[in-house]
C-alpha positions as CSV (number, residue, x, y, z in Angstrom):
1,M,21.7,-29.4,18.8
2,N,20.0,-28.5,15.6
3,S,16.2,-28.4,15.0
4,T,16.1,-31.7,13.1
5,A,17.8,-33.7,15.9
6,P,15.7,-36.5,17.5
7,R,13.7,-35.4,20.6
8,P,12.9,-37.6,23.6
9,F,9.9,-39.8,22.9
10,N,6.6,-38.5,24.2
11,Q,5.5,-41.1,26.7
12,K,1.9,-39.9,26.5
13,I,1.8,-41.5,23.0
14,R,2.8,-44.9,24.5
15,I,0.2,-44.6,27.3
16,R,-2.6,-43.5,24.8
17,T,-1.8,-46.4,22.4
18,L,-1.9,-49.0,25.2
19,R,-5.3,-47.6,26.4
20,I,-6.7,-47.7,22.9
21,V,-5.5,-51.3,22.3
22,S,-7.0,-52.3,25.7
23,A,-10.3,-50.6,25.1
24,L,-10.8,-51.8,21.5
25,V,-9.2,-55.2,21.5
26,L,-8.3,-56.6,24.9
27,L,-11.3,-55.7,27.1
28,P,-14.0,-57.2,24.8
29,L,-11.9,-60.3,24.3
30,L,-11.4,-60.7,28.0
31,L,-15.1,-60.4,28.7
32,L,-16.1,-62.8,26.0
33,T,-13.7,-65.6,26.7
34,G,-13.6,-68.1,29.5
35,P,-10.7,-69.8,31.3
36,M,-9.3,-73.2,30.2
37,W,-10.2,-74.7,33.6
38,E,-13.2,-73.6,35.7
39,D,-11.7,-74.9,38.9
40,G,-9.2,-77.3,40.4
41,W,-5.4,-77.4,40.6
42,P,-4.7,-76.3,37.0
43,R,-6.7,-73.1,37.6
44,D,-4.9,-72.6,40.9
45,I,-1.5,-73.0,39.1
46,T,-2.4,-70.4,36.5
47,R,-3.5,-68.0,39.2
48,L,-0.3,-68.5,41.1
49,I,1.8,-68.0,37.9
50,G,-0.2,-64.8,37.2
51,T,0.2,-63.5,40.7
52,L,4.0,-64.1,40.7
53,L,4.4,-62.4,37.3
54,V,2.4,-59.3,38.4
55,V,4.4,-59.0,41.6
56,V,7.7,-59.4,39.6
57,G,6.5,-56.8,37.2
58,V,5.8,-54.3,40.0
59,L,9.1,-55.0,41.8
60,G,11.0,-54.8,38.6
61,R,9.7,-51.4,37.9
62,F,10.7,-50.2,41.3
63,W,14.1,-51.8,40.9
64,A,14.6,-50.0,37.6
65,I,13.5,-46.6,38.8
66,L,15.9,-46.8,41.8
67,Y,18.7,-46.8,39.2
68,I,17.4,-44.5,36.5
69,G,15.4,-42.0,38.6
70,T,15.7,-38.5,37.1
71,R,18.7,-39.6,35.0
72,K,16.5,-40.7,32.1
73,N,17.7,-39.1,28.8
74,K,20.6,-37.5,30.8
75,E,23.1,-40.3,30.9
76,V,23.7,-43.9,29.7
77,M,22.7,-46.0,32.7
78,Q,24.4,-49.4,32.5
79,D,24.2,-50.7,36.1
80,G,21.7,-53.0,37.9
81,P,18.7,-53.9,35.8
82,Y,20.1,-51.7,33.0
83,S,23.0,-54.2,32.7
84,V,20.7,-57.1,31.7
85,C,18.5,-55.2,29.3
86,R,18.3,-51.6,28.0
87,H,14.6,-51.1,28.9
88,P,13.9,-53.0,32.2
89,L,10.8,-50.8,32.8
90,Y,9.3,-52.2,29.6
91,L,10.4,-55.7,30.5
92,S,8.7,-55.4,33.9
93,S,5.5,-54.0,32.3
94,T,5.4,-56.9,29.8
95,L,5.8,-59.4,32.6
96,G,3.0,-57.7,34.6
97,V,0.6,-57.9,31.6
98,A,1.5,-61.5,31.0
99,G,0.6,-62.2,34.6
100,F,-2.8,-60.6,34.1
101,G,-3.5,-63.1,31.3
102,F,-2.6,-66.0,33.5
103,L,-4.8,-64.6,36.3
104,L,-7.7,-65.0,33.8
105,G,-6.8,-68.6,33.2
106,S,-6.0,-68.5,29.5
107,F,-2.6,-69.2,27.8
108,F,-4.0,-67.7,24.6
109,I,-5.1,-64.5,26.3
110,A,-1.7,-64.3,28.2
111,A,0.2,-64.8,25.0
112,L,-1.9,-62.3,23.0
113,M,-1.7,-59.6,25.6
114,T,2.1,-60.2,26.0
115,I,2.7,-60.0,22.3
116,L,0.6,-56.9,21.8
117,V,2.2,-55.0,24.7
118,F,5.7,-56.2,23.9
119,T,5.3,-55.0,20.3
120,I,4.1,-51.6,21.3
121,L,6.8,-51.2,23.9
122,N,9.5,-52.5,21.5
123,I,8.5,-49.8,19.0
124,T,8.5,-47.2,21.7
125,A,12.0,-48.3,22.8
126,G,13.2,-47.9,19.2
127,R,11.9,-44.4,19.1
128,E,13.5,-43.6,22.4
129,E,16.8,-45.0,21.2
130,A,16.9,-42.8,18.2
131,F,17.2,-39.9,20.6
132,L,19.7,-41.6,22.9
133,R,22.0,-42.6,20.0
134,H,22.0,-39.0,18.8
135,E,22.5,-37.6,22.3
136,F,25.2,-39.9,23.5
137,G,26.8,-41.2,20.3
138,T,29.4,-43.9,20.7
139,A,28.7,-44.4,24.4
140,Y,25.1,-45.5,23.7
141,A,26.1,-47.4,20.5
142,E,28.5,-49.5,22.5
143,Y,26.0,-50.1,25.3
144,A,23.3,-51.2,22.7
145,Q,25.8,-53.5,21.1
146,N,26.6,-55.3,24.4
147,V,23.1,-55.3,26.2
148,P,19.9,-56.6,24.6
149,R,16.9,-54.2,24.2
150,I,14.1,-55.8,26.3
151,L,14.6,-59.5,26.5
152,P,17.2,-59.9,29.4
153,R,20.6,-61.5,29.5
154,L,21.1,-62.2,33.1
155,S,24.8,-63.2,32.7
156,G,25.6,-59.6,32.0
157,F,24.4,-58.3,35.4
158,H,26.7,-55.9,37.3
159,T,26.2,-53.0,39.7
160,K,28.0,-50.5,41.8
161,G,28.1,-50.9,45.6
162,E,26.0,-47.7,46.1
163,I,23.4,-45.8,44.1
164,S,21.8,-42.4,44.7
165,V,18.0,-42.5,44.8
166,Q,15.5,-39.7,43.9
167,I,12.1,-39.7,45.7
168,A,10.0,-38.0,43.0
169,P,10.3,-40.8,40.4
170,L,9.5,-43.4,43.2
171,K,6.2,-41.6,43.8
172,M,5.4,-41.8,40.1
173,T,6.3,-45.5,40.0
174,Y,4.1,-46.1,43.0
175,Q,1.2,-44.7,41.0
176,D,2.1,-47.0,38.1
177,A,2.3,-49.9,40.6
178,L,-1.3,-49.3,41.6
179,V,-2.4,-49.9,38.0
180,F,-0.7,-53.3,38.0
181,L,-2.0,-54.2,41.4
182,G,-5.4,-53.3,40.0
183,F,-5.1,-56.4,37.8
184,F,-6.1,-58.5,40.8
185,P,-9.6,-56.9,41.5
186,L,-10.1,-56.6,37.7
187,A,-9.5,-60.3,37.3
188,V,-12.1,-60.9,40.0
189,V,-14.7,-58.7,38.3
190,I,-14.1,-60.4,34.9
191,D,-14.5,-63.8,36.6
192,W,-17.7,-62.6,38.1
193,V,-19.0,-61.5,34.7
194,R,-18.1,-64.9,33.3
195,D,-19.8,-66.8,36.2
196,V,-23.1,-65.0,36.0
197,S,-23.2,-65.4,32.2
198,L,-24.0,-61.8,31.4
199,L,-22.4,-62.2,28.0
200,P,-21.9,-65.1,25.5
201,M,-18.7,-67.0,26.4
202,F,-16.1,-68.7,24.3
203,V,-13.4,-70.9,25.8
204,L,-9.9,-70.5,24.4
205,P,-6.7,-72.4,25.3
């Protein structure tokens, strides 16, 4: 491999970008906007949708890591979650973030957070695929032609009867899961800030 060949994408860049977006854009917006409904069944439904999306996001990340494990950038994984989209980890993260928006009771916030995170992860996926296309050539090109990048196509699902699992990646995914599960207490804190009117509040859809 020559010196100008694409290199695996540095995931620290993705994490740093998401943190900057959260700190500069999302957090102030979350603290200054109120839910569409203060109480009642509509608020309960948005909380339920948010809870389900966060849980699906966490479980989706575990499902994906069971298949990819330490094989990332070493082979073209095409089974299980990788048969319905090429980046199921990013799909799961997007669903989890959307769930956080619903926990806060705002369709606008949920949509904004989802679009921002999806855009960042889609750009990241493109950078990763430049390396994968160079590394695996025709094998990855055919895979990319048949399987969508992040938005899933469930009809394409297939898997082997058995898979081998590595423990180390599961430990890392557990740490990531704690971040997503932290959305629940964070939503409670944000609701408390709203309730005690510590900051001026604007209600968005």
